[in-house]
C-alpha positions, 0 to 999 in steps of 0.5 A: 625346538623347530617352529612347525608353522615355518619350517617345512617337513623333511618329506616336503623338502624332498618332494620340492627338491626331487620332483620334476615335471614331465616333458612333452616331446610331441602332441598330436590331435586324434579327435576334435569337435570343439567346444565339446571335445578334443582328444590328443596323444602325447609322446612324453619323457619322464624325469627318469628318462623313460619315454611314453609315446601314447599318453592321452589327453582329453580336453572338455569344457569348463563347468560349474556346479552349484549348491544353492540354499533357499531362504527357508534353508532348503538345498536346491536339487535336481532329478534328471536322466544322465546318459553316461550312467544310463539312469535317472539320478539325483544331481545339483544345478550345473552347466558349461561355461559359455565363450568368454564367460566367467565361472560366477556368471555361468553359475548364476545363469545355470541356477536361474535357467535350470531352477528359476532361482536366483540367490543373494550371496555367492561364494566360490568353493574352489576350482578342480581338475577332473582328472589329474592325468588326462585332464577332462576339463575343470569344475568350478564349485559354488555355494549360494545362499538366500536363494528365491524363485523369480521365474519358471525353469527354462525348457531344454530339448536335450534335458528334462529335470525335476527341481527338488527342495531338500533339507540339508541333512536329507541332501547329505544323507543322499550323498552318503547313501550313494544316490548322488553318483556324479563326481562334480555334484558329490565334490561340491556338496561335500565342500559346501557342508565343510564350509560355513555357508550352508546352515542347518542348525550346527555341524555337530547336530547335522552329523549326529542326525546321520548316525 
């Protein structure tokens, strides 16, 4: 009998054998306003020989999203206006990496600046491309536990926000009810609840509360 753990499936072998990357023949910048945005257009050749001369690439800054749980077990959330959607939404602490800044340093800095909280323990949930075809930057998701307030949030002349502490089941409910509509926050919160680092009695009890 085949060892399923060691022998790749036929479909996976087929993908590894036949899938090939595209080739970029030419790349031209259209818009550049670094570090915030660069839009390029590429002339690419597909593995089957077909050529596409208007494939766009969008480069945006890397950013972090933080799911932080206080020592009392509450999730640190934010309510703020987001101009792309034109309304006030429920969100998580997040922010762009500074030049030469590591993702974990950025996450710790952004949590402190936006909420006044620091945390005892940090875990990286993963790094993700926002758009697999266009790029649109990368997101680093973190979960922090044992968070406690050491300062007041810093004022930002571009962004007003309200810090909210929510029970884990209420935070998850807000996601399922569509109150959290940004992809980064939705992804990070979902990953955090799948991880062993967010506590709320047990996963079984947490999910039963949502039925």
